[in-house]
N, CA, C and O atoms as a Tinker XYZ file with bonds, in Angstrom:
   488  protein
     1  N     72.117000   79.456000  100.188000    73     2
     2  CA    73.245000   79.421000  101.105000    64     1     3
     3  C     74.384000   80.249000  100.501000    63     2     4     5
     4  O     74.833000   79.983000   99.386000    81     3
     5  N     74.835000   81.238000  101.239000    73     3     6
     6  CA    75.923000   82.094000  100.794000    64     5     7
     7  C     77.229000   81.550000  101.372000    63     6     8     9
     8  O     77.325000   81.352000  102.583000    81     7
     9  N     78.238000   81.305000  100.530000    73     7    10
    10  CA    79.506000   80.800000  101.059000    64     9    11
    11  C     80.187000   81.836000  101.959000    63    10    12    13
    12  O     80.123000   83.039000  101.706000    81    11
    13  N     80.832000   81.347000  103.002000    73    11    14
    14  CA    81.561000   82.213000  103.913000    64    13    15
    15  C     82.864000   82.636000  103.240000    63    14    16    17
    16  O     83.574000   81.811000  102.665000    81    15
    17  N     83.167000   83.928000  103.319000    73    15    18
    18  CA    84.417000   84.403000  102.738000    64    17    19
    19  C     84.886000   85.662000  103.457000    63    18    20    21
    20  O     84.154000   86.285000  104.226000    81    19
    21  N     86.117000   86.002000  103.177000    73    19    22
    22  CA    86.715000   87.220000  103.732000    64    21    23
    23  C     87.708000   87.760000  102.721000    63    22    24    25
    24  O     88.423000   86.999000  102.070000    81    23
    25  N     87.747000   89.075000  102.595000    73    23    26
    26  CA    88.670000   89.731000  101.671000    64    25    27
    27  C     89.438000   90.813000  102.414000    63    26    28    29
    28  O     88.918000   91.448000  103.331000    81    27
    29  N     90.676000   91.011000  102.004000    73    27    30
    30  CA    91.523000   92.050000  102.577000    64    29    31
    31  C     92.167000   92.826000  101.444000    63    30    32    33
    32  O     92.783000   92.245000  100.551000    81    31
    33  N     92.020000   94.144000  101.486000    73    31    34
    34  CA    92.731000   95.023000  100.556000    64    33    35
    35  C     93.625000   95.932000  101.377000    63    34    36    37
    36  O     93.222000   96.428000  102.429000    81    35
    37  N     94.845000   96.150000  100.891000    73    35    38
    38  CA    95.813000   97.010000  101.586000    64    37    39
    39  C     96.154000   98.193000  100.703000    63    38    40    41
    40  O     96.154000   98.098000   99.476000    81    39
    41  N     96.446000   99.313000  101.356000    73    39    42
    42  CA    96.993000  100.448000  100.617000    64    41    43
    43  C     97.916000  101.230000  101.528000    63    42    44    45
    44  O     97.907000  101.062000  102.747000    81    43
    45  N     98.697000  102.072000  100.925000    73    43    46
    46  CA    99.599000  102.976000  101.637000    64    45    47
    47  C    100.708000  102.267000  102.405000    63    46    48    49
    48  O    101.418000  102.906000  103.181000    81    47
    49  N    100.870000  100.972000  102.208000    73    47    50
    50  CA   101.923000  100.275000  102.940000    64    49    51
    51  C    103.268000  100.603000  102.297000    63    50    52    53
    52  O    103.439000  100.429000  101.091000    81    51
    53  N    104.218000  101.074000  103.095000    73    51    54
    54  CA   105.526000  101.427000  102.529000    64    53    55
    55  C    106.271000  100.204000  102.003000    63    54    56    57
    56  O    105.989000   99.072000  102.398000    81    55
    57  N    107.203000  100.441000  101.127000    73    55    58
    58  CA   108.056000   99.374000  100.600000    64    57    59
    59  C    109.312000   99.210000  101.457000    63    58    60    61
    60  O    109.962000   98.164000  101.450000    81    59
    61  N    109.635000  100.287000  102.200000    73    59    62
    62  CA   110.839000  100.252000  103.021000    64    61    63
    63  C    110.664000  101.176000  104.224000    63    62    64    65
    64  O    109.737000  101.983000  104.286000    81    63
    65  N    111.573000  101.033000  105.165000    73    63    66
    66  CA   111.586000  101.872000  106.351000    64    65    67
    67  C    113.003000  102.406000  106.530000    63    66    68    69
    68  O    113.977000  101.674000  106.352000    81    67
    69  N    113.112000  103.683000  106.881000    73    67    70
    70  CA   114.421000  104.286000  107.112000    64    69    71
    71  C    114.577000  104.565000  108.602000    63    70    72    73
    72  O    113.754000  105.250000  109.209000    81    71
    73  N    115.642000  104.024000  109.178000    73    71    74
    74  CA   115.982000  104.279000  110.576000    64    73    75
    75  C    117.023000  105.382000  110.617000    63    74    76    77
    76  O    118.078000  105.281000  109.990000    81    75
    77  N    116.719000  106.428000  111.355000    73    75    78
    78  CA   117.656000  107.544000  111.490000    64    77    79
    79  C    118.587000  107.289000  112.672000    63    78    80    81
    80  O    118.301000  106.432000  113.508000    81    79
    81  N    119.701000  108.029000  112.751000    73    79    82
    82  CA   120.550000  107.918000  113.937000    64    81    83
    83  C    119.776000  108.217000  115.223000    63    82    84    85
    84  O    120.026000  107.592000  116.253000    81    83
    85  N    118.835000  109.172000  115.169000    73    83    86
    86  CA   118.004000  109.485000  116.331000    64    85    87
    87  C    117.136000  108.294000  116.744000    63    86    88    89
    88  O    117.011000  108.003000  117.933000    81    87
    89  N    116.530000  107.596000  115.757000    73    87    90
    90  CA   115.730000  106.399000  116.052000    64    89    91
    91  C    116.575000  105.368000  116.787000    63    90    92    93
    92  O    116.142000  104.790000  117.784000    81    91
    93  N    117.786000  105.146000  116.283000    73    91    94
    94  CA   118.677000  104.135000  116.866000    64    93    95
    95  C    119.074000  104.531000  118.288000    63    94    96    97
    96  O    119.077000  103.686000  119.183000    81    95
    97  N    119.408000  105.798000  118.507000    73    95    98
    98  CA   119.750000  106.268000  119.868000    64    97    99
    99  C    118.588000  106.072000  120.832000    63    98   100   101
   100  O    118.778000  105.642000  121.970000    81    99
   101  N    117.382000  106.393000  120.367000    73    99   102
   102  CA   116.181000  106.309000  121.183000    64   101   103
   103  C    115.750000  104.857000  121.409000    63   102   104   105
   104  O    115.172000  104.536000  122.447000    81   103
   105  N    116.032000  103.980000  120.437000    73   103   106
   106  CA   115.666000  102.569000  120.556000    64   105   107
   107  C    114.342000  102.211000  119.905000    63   106   108   109
   108  O    113.889000  101.073000  120.028000    81   107
   109  N    113.716000  103.141000  119.223000    73   107   110
   110  CA   112.463000  102.873000  118.531000    64   109   111
   111  C    112.225000  103.898000  117.421000    63   110   112   113
   112  O    112.806000  104.983000  117.408000    81   111
   113  N    111.341000  103.507000  116.483000    73   111   114
   114  CA   110.945000  104.392000  115.383000    64   113   115
   115  C    109.433000  104.318000  115.224000    63   114   116   117
   116  O    108.870000  103.230000  115.103000    81   115
   117  N    108.774000  105.478000  115.223000    73   115   118
   118  CA   107.335000  105.531000  114.975000    64   117   119
   119  C    107.086000  105.665000  113.480000    63   118   120   121
   120  O    107.730000  106.457000  112.792000    81   119
   121  N    106.139000  104.875000  112.994000    73   119   122
   122  CA   105.749000  104.912000  111.588000    64   121   123
   123  C    104.249000  105.236000  111.569000    63   122   124   125
   124  O    103.424000  104.324000  111.621000    81   123
   125  N    103.888000  106.529000  111.495000    73   123   126
   126  CA   102.468000  106.904000  111.602000    64   125   127
   127  C    101.654000  106.489000  110.382000    63   126   128   129
   128  O    102.148000  106.493000  109.254000    81   127
   129  N    100.415000  106.136000  110.627000    73   127   130
   130  CA    99.445000  105.627000  109.649000    64   129   131
   131  C    100.116000  105.163000  108.357000    63   130   132   133
   132  O    100.105000  105.851000  107.336000    81   131
   133  N    100.694000  103.983000  108.445000    73   131   134
   134  CA   101.424000  103.472000  107.299000    64   133   135
   135  C    100.718000  102.329000  106.596000    63   134   136   137
   136  O    101.201000  101.859000  105.566000    81   135
   137  N     99.597000  101.869000  107.116000    73   135   138
   138  CA    98.816000  100.829000  106.440000    64   137   139
   139  C     97.335000  101.141000  106.594000    63   138   140   141
   140  O     96.866000  101.492000  107.677000    81   139
   141  N     96.619000  101.007000  105.502000    73   139   142
   142  CA    95.160000  101.054000  105.546000    64   141   143
   143  C     94.674000   99.707000  105.050000    63   142   144   145
   144  O     95.056000   99.243000  103.976000    81   143
   145  N     93.823000   99.086000  105.858000    73   143   146
   146  CA    93.287000   97.764000  105.516000    64   145   147
   147  C     91.782000   97.874000  105.361000    63   146   148   149
   148  O     91.103000   98.402000  106.242000    81   147
   149  N     91.256000   97.383000  104.257000    73   147   150
   150  CA    89.821000   97.267000  104.045000    64   149   151
   151  C     89.503000   95.790000  104.185000    63   150   152   153
   152  O     90.026000   94.960000  103.440000    81   151
   153  N     88.642000   95.464000  105.140000    73   151   154
   154  CA    88.310000   94.071000  105.438000    64   153   155
   155  C     86.814000   93.872000  105.223000    63   154   156   157
   156  O     85.992000   94.626000  105.744000    81   155
   157  N     86.479000   92.851000  104.452000    73   155   158
   158  CA    85.090000   92.452000  104.296000    64   157   159
   159  C     84.986000   90.989000  104.693000    63   158   160   161
   160  O     85.764000   90.152000  104.236000    81   159
   161  N     84.016000   90.693000  105.547000    73   159   162
   162  CA    83.811000   89.308000  105.956000    64   161   163
   163  C     82.335000   89.078000  106.228000    63   162   164   165
   164  O     81.657000   89.935000  106.796000    81   163
   165  N     81.845000   87.923000  105.822000    73   163   166
   166  CA    80.487000   87.538000  106.180000    64   165   167
   167  C     80.500000   86.357000  107.150000    63   166   168   169
   168  O     79.484000   85.686000  107.334000    81   167
   169  N     81.645000   86.109000  107.761000    73   167   170
   170  CA    81.798000   84.997000  108.698000    64   169   171
   171  C     81.308000   85.397000  110.084000    63   170   172   173
   172  O     81.796000   86.371000  110.659000    81   171
   173  N     80.358000   84.659000  110.617000    73   171   174
   174  CA    79.885000   84.936000  111.972000    64   173   175
   175  C     80.907000   84.516000  113.027000    63   174   176   177
   176  O     80.923000   85.068000  114.127000    81   175
   177  N     81.747000   83.556000  112.705000    73   175   178
   178  CA    82.736000   83.095000  113.687000    64   177   179
   179  C     83.991000   83.955000  113.683000    63   178   180   181
   180  O     84.818000   83.843000  114.589000    81   179
   181  N     84.143000   84.803000  112.689000    73   179   182
   182  CA    85.253000   85.741000  112.688000    64   181   183
   183  C     86.384000   85.369000  111.757000    63   182   184   185
   184  O     86.339000   84.364000  111.047000    81   183
   185  N     87.391000   86.205000  111.783000    73   183   186
   186  CA    88.568000   86.053000  110.932000    64   185   187
   187  C     89.811000   86.265000  111.785000    63   186   188   189
   188  O     89.745000   86.751000  112.914000    81   187
   189  N     90.921000   85.893000  111.217000    73   187   190
   190  CA    92.203000   86.142000  111.848000    64   189   191
   191  C     93.006000   87.090000  110.974000    63   190   192   193
   192  O     93.110000   86.894000  109.763000    81   191
   193  N     93.573000   88.120000  111.595000    73   191   194
   194  CA    94.578000   88.925000  110.921000    64   193   195
   195  C     95.922000   88.318000  111.287000    63   194   196   197
   196  O     96.221000   88.131000  112.466000    81   195
   197  N     96.719000   88.014000  110.300000    73   195   198
   198  CA    98.044000   87.434000  110.523000    64   197   199
   199  C     99.074000   88.504000  110.237000    63   198   200   201
   200  O     99.082000   89.094000  109.157000    81   199
   201  N     99.947000   88.756000  111.205000    73   199   202
   202  CA   101.051000   89.701000  111.060000    64   201   203
   203  C    102.334000   88.890000  111.006000    63   202   204   205
   204  O    102.723000   88.268000  111.995000    81   203
   205  N    102.994000   88.896000  109.851000    73   203   206
   206  CA   104.238000   88.150000  109.684000    64   205   207
   207  C    105.404000   89.129000  109.625000    63   206   208   209
   208  O    105.394000   90.091000  108.857000    81   207
   209  N    106.403000   88.862000  110.452000    73   207   210
   210  CA   107.591000   89.709000  110.502000    64   209   211
   211  C    108.691000   89.013000  109.706000    63   210   212   213
   212  O    108.973000   87.834000  109.921000    81   211
   213  N    109.303000   89.744000  108.794000    73   211   214
   214  CA   110.354000   89.184000  107.939000    64   213   215
   215  C    111.517000   88.686000  108.783000    63   214   216   217
   216  O    111.983000   89.368000  109.696000    81   215
   217  N    111.968000   87.500000  108.463000    73   215   218
   218  CA   113.087000   86.904000  109.196000    64   217   219
   219  C    114.359000   87.727000  109.045000    63   218   220   221
   220  O    115.208000   87.737000  109.936000    81   219
   221  N    114.490000   88.420000  107.912000    73   219   222
   222  CA   115.688000   89.226000  107.651000    64   221   223
   223  C    115.752000   90.477000  108.517000    63   222   224   225
   224  O    116.789000   91.138000  108.565000    81   223
   225  N    114.666000   90.812000  109.198000    73   223   226
   226  CA   114.617000   92.046000  109.987000    64   225   227
   227  C    115.276000   91.833000  111.348000    63   226   228   229
   228  O    114.631000   91.973000  112.387000    81   227
   229  N    116.556000   91.495000  111.333000    73   227   230
   230  CA   117.280000   91.213000  112.579000    64   229   231
   231  C    117.454000   92.464000  113.429000    63   230   232   233
   232  O    117.751000   92.359000  114.619000    81   231
   233  N    117.275000   93.639000  112.848000    73   231   234
   234  CA   117.371000   94.907000  113.560000    64   233   235
   235  C    116.144000   95.186000  114.427000    63   234   236   237
   236  O    116.144000   96.113000  115.236000    81   235
   237  N    115.100000   94.377000  114.251000    73   235   238
   238  CA   113.807000   94.611000  114.871000    64   237   239
   239  C    113.592000   93.674000  116.057000    63   238   240   241
   240  O    113.762000   92.460000  115.941000    81   239
   241  N    113.219000   94.251000  117.193000    73   239   242
   242  CA   112.927000   93.448000  118.379000    64   241   243
   243  C    111.429000   93.173000  118.496000    63   242   244   245
   244  O    111.027000   92.041000  118.762000    81   243
   245  N    110.604000   94.198000  118.299000    73   243   246
   246  CA   109.177000   94.098000  118.552000    64   245   247
   247  C    108.450000   95.172000  117.754000    63   246   248   249
   248  O    108.983000   96.261000  117.539000    81   247
   249  N    107.231000   94.863000  117.313000    73   247   250
   250  CA   106.394000   95.861000  116.646000    64   249   251
   251  C    105.133000   96.064000  117.471000    63   250   252   253
   252  O    104.413000   95.108000  117.759000    81   251
   253  N    104.866000   97.306000  117.850000    73   251   254
   254  CA   103.596000   97.670000  118.480000    64   253   255
   255  C    102.680000   98.146000  117.366000    63   254   256   257
   256  O    103.077000   98.976000  116.547000    81   255
   257  N    101.457000   97.629000  117.328000    73   255   258
   258  CA   100.507000   97.968000  116.271000    64   257   259
   259  C     99.329000   98.688000  116.907000    63   258   260   261
   260  O     98.669000   98.152000  117.797000    81   259
   261  N     99.073000   99.895000  116.450000    73   259   262
   262  CA    97.946000  100.684000  116.949000    64   261   263
   263  C     96.967000  100.927000  115.806000    63   262   264   265
   264  O     97.348000  100.956000  114.636000    81   263
   265  N     95.696000  101.099000  116.171000    73   263   266
   266  CA    94.641000  101.294000  115.180000    64   265   267
   267  C     93.716000  100.098000  115.101000    63   266   268   269
   268  O     92.713000  100.125000  114.388000    81   267
   269  N     94.055000   99.041000  115.837000    73   267   270
   270  CA    93.200000   97.862000  115.955000    64   269   271
   271  C     92.268000   98.077000  117.151000    63   270   272   273
   272  O     92.459000   99.027000  117.910000    81   271
   273  N     91.275000   97.220000  117.331000    73   271   274
   274  CA    90.423000   97.367000  118.514000    64   273   275
   275  C     91.225000   97.319000  119.828000    63   274   276   277
   276  O     90.845000   97.942000  120.819000    81   275
   277  N     92.324000   96.580000  119.815000    73   275   278
   278  CA    93.243000   96.563000  120.955000    64   277   279
   279  C     94.658000   96.733000  120.405000    63   278   280   281
   280  O     94.952000   96.307000  119.288000    81   279
   281  N     95.530000   97.358000  121.196000    73   279   282
   282  CA    96.925000   97.470000  120.758000    64   281   283
   283  C     97.533000   96.075000  120.738000    63   282   284   285
   284  O     97.313000   95.286000  121.657000    81   283
   285  N     98.286000   95.773000  119.709000    73   283   286
   286  CA    98.896000   94.450000  119.568000    64   285   287
   287  C    100.411000   94.581000  119.518000    63   286   288   289
   288  O    100.948000   95.635000  119.178000    81   287
   289  N    101.084000   93.501000  119.861000    73   287   290
   290  CA   102.538000   93.427000  119.775000    64   289   291
   291  C    102.892000   92.158000  119.021000    63   290   292   293
   292  O    102.315000   91.099000  119.269000    81   291
   293  N    103.837000   92.264000  118.104000    73   291   294
   294  CA   104.337000   91.072000  117.419000    64   293   295
   295  C    105.854000   91.152000  117.330000    63   294   296   297
   296  O    106.441000   92.232000  117.264000    81   295
   297  N    106.454000   89.997000  117.330000    73   295   298
   298  CA   107.886000   89.882000  117.083000    64   297   299
   299  C    108.057000   88.746000  116.083000    63   298   300   301
   300  O    107.075000   88.112000  115.695000    81   299
   301  N    109.278000   88.483000  115.665000    73   299   302
   302  CA   109.478000   87.409000  114.701000    64   301   303
   303  C    109.072000   86.084000  115.319000    63   302   304   305
   304  O    109.392000   85.853000  116.485000    81   303
   305  N    108.400000   85.217000  114.620000    73   303   306
   306  CA   108.013000   85.276000  113.213000    64   305   307
   307  C    106.708000   86.020000  112.962000    63   306   308   309
   308  O    106.381000   86.293000  111.807000    81   307
   309  N    105.948000   86.359000  114.010000    73   307   310
   310  CA   104.701000   87.082000  113.811000    64   309   311
   311  C    103.636000   86.599000  114.766000    63   310   312   313
   312  O    103.931000   85.913000  115.744000    81   311
   313  N    102.394000   86.958000  114.482000    73   311   314
   314  CA   101.309000   86.559000  115.368000    64   313   315
   315  C     99.962000   86.704000  114.705000    63   314   316   317
   316  O     99.847000   87.188000  113.579000    81   315
   317  N     98.937000   86.271000  115.430000    73   315   318
   318  CA    97.565000   86.262000  114.945000    64   317   319
   319  C     96.704000   87.143000  115.837000    63   318   320   321
   320  O     96.940000   87.241000  117.041000    81   319
   321  N     95.718000   87.775000  115.247000    73   319   322
   322  CA    94.725000   88.521000  116.002000    64   321   323
   323  C     93.360000   88.062000  115.512000    63   322   324   325
   324  O     93.064000   88.158000  114.321000    81   323
   325  N     92.524000   87.560000  116.424000    73   323   326
   326  CA    91.185000   87.103000  116.057000    64   325   327
   327  C     90.200000   88.248000  116.238000    63   326   328   329
   328  O     90.271000   88.998000  117.212000    81   327
   329  N     89.288000   88.371000  115.297000    73   327   330
   330  CA    88.284000   89.437000  115.374000    64   329   331
   331  C     86.976000   88.924000  114.805000    63   330   332   333
   332  O     86.967000   88.263000  113.766000    81   331
   333  N     85.883000   89.219000  115.467000    73   331   334
   334  CA    84.559000   88.893000  114.938000    64   333   335
   335  C     83.963000   90.135000  114.287000    63   334   336   337
   336  O     83.981000   91.224000  114.859000    81   335
   337  N     83.447000   89.954000  113.109000    73   335   338
   338  CA    82.723000   91.009000  112.424000    64   337   339
   339  C     81.272000   90.563000  112.361000    63   338   340   341
   340  O     81.004000   89.443000  111.926000    81   339
   341  N     80.333000   91.388000  112.776000    73   339   342
   342  CA    78.934000   90.952000  112.814000    64   341   343
   343  C     78.347000   90.810000  111.411000    63   342   344   345
   344  O     78.363000   91.751000  110.617000    81   343
   345  N     77.829000   89.619000  111.121000    73   343   346
   346  CA    77.186000   89.386000  109.828000    64   345   347
   347  C     78.093000   89.766000  108.675000    63   346   348   349
   348  O     79.302000   89.538000  108.723000    81   347
   349  N     77.506000   90.345000  107.640000    73   347   350
   350  CA    78.301000   90.835000  106.519000    64   349   351
   351  C     78.732000   92.252000  106.856000    63   350   352   353
   352  O     77.899000   93.156000  106.917000    81   351
   353  N     79.997000   92.447000  107.071000    73   351   354
   354  CA    80.450000   93.780000  107.450000    64   353   355
   355  C     81.723000   94.154000  106.704000    63   354   356   357
   356  O     82.462000   93.305000  106.207000    81   355
   357  N     81.941000   95.447000  106.650000    73   355   358
   358  CA    83.145000   95.992000  106.032000    64   357   359
   359  C     83.787000   96.903000  107.063000    63   358   360   361
   360  O     83.119000   97.736000  107.674000    81   359
   361  N     85.076000   96.738000  107.249000    73   359   362
   362  CA    85.817000   97.564000  108.207000    64   361   363
   363  C     87.011000   98.186000  107.513000    63   362   364   365
   364  O     87.585000   97.608000  106.590000    81   363
   365  N     87.372000   99.364000  107.966000    73   363   366
   366  CA    88.595000  100.014000  107.503000    64   365   367
   367  C     89.458000  100.231000  108.731000    63   366   368   369
   368  O     89.014000  100.828000  109.713000    81   367
   369  N     90.683000   99.751000  108.678000    73   367   370
   370  CA    91.633000   99.933000  109.770000    64   369   371
   371  C     92.780000  100.796000  109.278000    63   370   372   373
   372  O     93.357000  100.531000  108.223000    81   371
   373  N     93.109000  101.820000  110.035000    73   371   374
   374  CA    94.289000  102.632000  109.751000    64   373   375
   375  C     95.306000  102.309000  110.835000    63   374   376   377
   376  O     95.105000  102.625000  112.008000    81   375
   377  N     96.385000  101.684000  110.433000    73   375   378
   378  CA    97.365000  101.189000  111.396000    64   377   379
   379  C     98.625000  102.027000  111.378000    63   378   380   381
   380  O     99.086000  102.472000  110.327000    81   379
   381  N     99.170000  102.233000  112.559000    73   379   382
   382  CA   100.502000  102.799000  112.652000    64   381   383
   383  C    101.313000  101.931000  113.586000    63   382   384   385
   384  O    100.775000  101.196000  114.414000    81   383
   385  N    102.612000  102.032000  113.434000    73   383   386
   386  CA   103.508000  101.091000  114.094000    64   385   387
   387  C    104.601000  101.818000  114.871000    63   386   388   389
   388  O    105.032000  102.915000  114.514000    81   387
   389  N    105.020000  101.178000  115.922000    73   387   390
   390  CA   106.252000  101.570000  116.604000    64   389   391
   391  C    107.171000  100.359000  116.512000    63   390   392   393
   392  O    106.858000   99.281000  117.016000    81   391
   393  N    108.310000  100.559000  115.858000    73   391   394
   394  CA   109.311000   99.497000  115.749000    64   393   395
   395  C    110.289000   99.641000  116.903000    63   394   396   397
   396  O    111.046000  100.610000  116.967000    81   395
   397  N    110.272000   98.676000  117.813000    73   395   398
   398  CA   111.260000   98.628000  118.893000    64   397   399
   399  C    112.509000   97.978000  118.306000    63   398   400   401
   400  O    112.431000   96.901000  117.715000    81   399
   401  N    113.645000   98.623000  118.465000    73   399   402
   402  CA   114.873000   98.198000  117.786000    64   401   403
   403  C    115.761000   97.347000  118.687000    63   402   404   405
   404  O    115.774000   97.497000  119.909000    81   403
   405  N    116.493000   96.461000  118.048000    73   403   406
   406  CA   117.525000   95.691000  118.756000    64   405   407
   407  C    118.629000   96.658000  119.182000    63   406   408   409
   408  O    118.836000   97.677000  118.522000    81   407
   409  N    119.346000   96.360000  120.275000    73   407   410
   410  CA   120.418000   97.257000  120.726000    64   409   411
   411  C    121.502000   97.497000  119.675000    63   410   412   413
   412  O    122.139000   98.550000  119.672000    81   411
   413  N    121.714000   96.522000  118.778000    73   411   414
   414  CA   122.761000   96.669000  117.762000    64   413   415
   415  C    122.225000   97.164000  116.414000    63   414   416   417
   416  O    122.921000   97.062000  115.404000    81   415
   417  N    120.989000   97.704000  116.385000    73   415   418
   418  CA   120.415000   98.220000  115.129000    64   417   419
   419  C    121.271000   99.369000  114.604000    63   418   420   421
   420  O    121.851000  100.135000  115.374000    81   419
   421  N    121.338000   99.472000  113.286000    73   419   422
   422  CA   122.119000  100.517000  112.622000    64   421   423
   423  C    121.191000  101.417000  111.808000    63   422   424   425
   424  O    120.188000  100.946000  111.270000    81   423
   425  N    121.517000  102.705000  111.713000    73   423   426
   426  CA   120.746000  103.573000  110.822000    64   425   427
   427  C    120.842000  103.055000  109.386000    63   426   428   429
   428  O    121.845000  102.464000  108.985000    81   427
   429  N    119.786000  103.289000  108.637000    73   427   430
   430  CA   119.789000  102.868000  107.236000    64   429   431
   431  C    118.379000  102.633000  106.741000    63   430   432   433
   432  O    117.405000  102.824000  107.468000    81   431
   433  N    118.289000  102.215000  105.494000    73   431   434
   434  CA   117.007000  101.914000  104.863000    64   433   435
   435  C    116.896000  100.411000  104.693000    63   434   436   437
   436  O    117.807000   99.757000  104.186000    81   435
   437  N    115.758000   99.870000  105.129000    73   435   438
   438  CA   115.526000   98.425000  105.136000    64   437   439
   439  C    114.204000   98.113000  104.443000    63   438   440   441
   440  O    113.309000   98.958000  104.411000    81   439
   441  N    114.068000   96.897000  103.881000    73   439   442
   442  CA   112.777000   96.496000  103.315000    64   441   443
   443  C    111.698000   96.498000  104.405000    63   442   444   445
   444  O    111.979000   96.208000  105.568000    81   443
   445  N    110.464000   96.826000  104.015000    73   443   446
   446  CA   109.358000   96.832000  104.959000    64   445   447
   447  C    109.280000   95.454000  105.619000    63   446   448   449
   448  O    109.214000   94.451000  104.908000    81   447
   449  N    109.284000   95.370000  106.957000    73   447   450
   450  CA   109.432000   94.084000  107.637000    64   449   451
   451  C    108.133000   93.349000  107.965000    63   450   452   453
   452  O    108.183000   92.264000  108.544000    81   451
   453  N    106.973000   93.905000  107.612000    73   451   454
   454  CA   105.704000   93.340000  108.088000    64   453   455
   455  C    104.777000   93.041000  106.923000    63   454   456   457
   456  O    104.607000   93.861000  106.020000    81   455
   457  N    104.175000   91.846000  106.953000    73   455   458
   458  CA   103.174000   91.468000  105.965000    64   457   459
   459  C    101.889000   91.101000  106.719000    63   458   460   461
   460  O    101.920000   90.351000  107.695000    81   459
   461  N    100.758000   91.646000  106.244000    73   459   462
   462  CA    99.470000   91.394000  106.887000    64   461   463
   463  C     98.594000   90.588000  105.923000    63   462   464   465
   464  O     98.502000   90.909000  104.738000    81   463
   465  N     97.956000   89.541000  106.447000    73   463   466
   466  CA    97.035000   88.747000  105.651000    64   465   467
   467  C     95.799000   88.432000  106.497000    63   466   468   469
   468  O     95.803000   88.647000  107.709000    81   467
   469  N     94.753000   87.927000  105.862000    73   467   470
   470  CA    93.472000   87.649000  106.513000    64   469   471
   471  C     93.097000   86.210000  106.242000    63   470   472   473
   472  O     93.181000   85.740000  105.107000    81   471
   473  N     92.683000   85.512000  107.285000    73   471   474
   474  CA    92.254000   84.111000  107.142000    64   473   475
   475  C     90.929000   83.914000  107.854000    63   474   476   477
   476  O     90.682000   84.506000  108.905000    81   475
   477  N     90.083000   83.081000  107.275000    73   475   478
   478  CA    88.829000   82.726000  107.942000    64   477   479
   479  C     89.111000   81.796000  109.104000    63   478   480   481
   480  O     90.049000   81.000000  109.054000    81   479
   481  N     88.303000   81.891000  110.151000    73   479   482
   482  CA    88.425000   80.954000  111.260000    64   481   483
   483  C     87.942000   79.596000  110.775000    63   482   484   485
   484  O     86.864000   79.494000  110.189000    81   483
   485  N     88.724000   78.560000  111.011000    73   483   486
   486  CA    88.293000   77.218000  110.549000    64   485   487
   487  C     87.035000   76.735000  111.259000    63   486   488
   488  O     86.553000   75.637000  110.982000    81   487
């Protein structure tokens, strides 16, 4: 009997995000391929990707996430995405984000507002 498990490795995730005056005028900022996730799971019932948005990111209204099987949206405090991986599988996801900004957002450099984790389905 092989124990069920799941692993997540991240790379290329920025430490911060810079909002330009143009981003603020437009109301959003695109962050192209800013996360690469390597996922391994042998769970037949699937796993959950958890996207947590930092509470301090008051400048942020919504995050659109592309590069997943379906486009996802998260806002504070975050959200879950369930995915089934067939048998023992390894997936690589290259994610890019569009940060929808609050109307009162200011240009500047901010800590990266998103944390991604992986959990087995109970």
